[in-house]
Phi, psi and omega in degrees: 000131183264149178281141172287121175254130181297153173292155182259141176248189177308316186256007179139207186289148174274124174267161180301333177299335185264002178257117184262146170274169174303312176305321174292323174297318176306313187291319184293323184266353187048050180239162175278167182305316185289325181291319175295315182293334179290319180295324180289313181301321180266013174059027171285333180232125184276148177214175174228149180247131180242099185069239178260358183272135175255131180229144181249119176301133182300328174295330177296319177293323179295313183297319177301311177304312183298323177298305180299327177291319180296326186286322182292329184279335182285000000 
C-alpha cells in the first residue's frame, strides 16, 4: 500500500481548507454561478476535478485576483 501525499501549493501541501467550492468562489468574487464557470471554462481561473466535484485551490484564486489587479493598473 502506498502512502497518500498531499498536493503541493506555493508554500507547501494543500489542505482541504485551501480547496474552494464554486459557491465559495462565487461569494468571494461576488459573481454568479455562470460567471464563475465561464472563468473556469476559459481557464482564466484554474481548478481541479475530484470525481464530479470542481475545486479551486485558494492560491489560484489569489493569483487570479492579483493578475486582474495588475491588468487594471496597467
